[in-house]
N, C-alpha and C positions, 0 to 999 in steps of 0.2 A: 892594516893590522892582520897578522896571520892568526889562524885558529889557535896555535900554541900560545901566542901572546895574550889571548883572551881567556886562557884556562883558569888562572887564579887572579882574583881582584881583591884588594884590601881596601876597605872603606875606613877612612881615618878623619881626624880633624887636628888642626894646629893646637899645640899645647897639651896633647893627650899622651901621658907617659905610658899607658897600656898600648897605645898605637905604635910607639917606638919599639917596644919589645915584640909586638906582633909582626911588625915589618921585618925585623931581623929573622924571626922564626920562619915566616913565609918565604923570604928570600932563600934561606938555607934549604928548605924542603923543596922549593921549586927548582933550585939548582940540582939537587939530588935526582929529582924526577925528570929533569930535562924539559920542563915546561916554562912558558913565559908567565910573567906576573906584572901587574900594574897596581898603582895606588891612586885613589881618588879621595880628595877632601870633600866630605859630605856637605860642607858649608858653601861649596861652589855650585851646588845644584839643589834648588828648592825641593824637588821630588825626593832625591836621596836624603836630604836633611829631614823631611817629614817622615819618611819610612824608617830610616836607620839612625837618625841623629842622637837618640837617647841610648844607643847600644854600641857605639863604636869602641874598639875596632870590630869590624865585621869582615869575615872571610867569605867570599863568594867563590864557589867552584863551578865552572861551566854555567855561570849566571844564576846559580841557586845559592841561597844562604847555607853556609856550612857550619859556621860557629860565630860566636860573638863574645866580647869582653876578653876572652883568651882563645888561643889557637888550640883546637883539639888535635894535638899532634898525632897520637896513635890512629885516630879516625882519618885524618887527612892523609897520612902516609898510606893507609890501607886503600883509601879511595883513589889515590894516585898510582897504586900498584907497586909501591916500594916497601921493602921489608923494614 
């Protein structure tokens, strides 16, 4: 995996309607910024489930929690350096 691919990570779970919306938003912003993104179901990893399971969706930027429940679009755009 390249560094760009690890830039944005979305933590989700099956059946989460907020996760669907967040995935669309993160994909759009990642494309604008030219960074990679991936999606991980927290229910596939006991550690992720314990830490983030009650707050999905969670956006991680460079491995750090950026926002949860909804994507903080203005802040994410700013932190990725896009207008």
